[in-house]
N, C-alpha and C positions, 0 to 999 in steps of 0.2 A: 267429298271426293268421289270421283267415279273412275273406275279403271285406273287407279293410282294417280289421278290428275285432279288438281283443285279446280272446281267449276264455279265456286262462288266464295267470296270473302265478305263478311259483314259482321257488325257487332250483333250480339244475341237478339236484342230487341228489334232491330231492323230486319234481321233474318226471319224472325217469327211473324213480324207485322206484314212484310211484303218481300218474299223471296223473288229473285229476279231470274233464276235459272230453272228450267223445267224439271231437271233432275232433283234439285233441292226441294222444289214444290212437291214432287212425288214422294220424297223421303218424309217430309213433314206430314203429308196426308197418310202415311203408313203408321204414324204414332197411334198406339192403341189408346182408346178412350175407355176409362173405367166406369163411366156413368152411362147406364143403358138408355137413359132418356136423351142423350146427346147423339145426334146422327154423326157417324164417322164420315170424313171426307174421302174422296176417291180420285186418284189420278192414275191415268194409264200411260205407260211408257211403250213406245213402238220401236221396232228395230231389233237387231240381234247383237248379243254380246259376242265378241270375237272368241273363237275356240282356242284351246290350248293355253299355254303360259303367256301371260300378258307382258312378260319381260323378254320373250324370245327374240325380239328384234334389237335388244339392247346389250347383249353379251356375246362374247366369243365362244362360249361353251354350248350354245344352243344347237340342238340337233333336229332332225325331222320330227322326232317324237314330241318335241316342245310345241310344235304347231298343232298337234293332235290331242294332247293331254295336258290338263292343268295339274301341277304338282299337288300332292296332298301333304298335310301336316305330318311331321315325323312323330 
């Protein structure tokens, strides 16, 4: 999932063997490797994550503040 949207569906083996979405690929490359002799992969994501609450366009309670600040956990 990225920004609350599913970007790829696959069974586990297929996903780890060959992910199809660039975001899934970046997540898989972010997995920590505990063996110092194994080189970690690297994937770079470009672009910006939208500011504010990602649900601001979906609800009637949204205010101007919702476009500027992401809510924190209570």
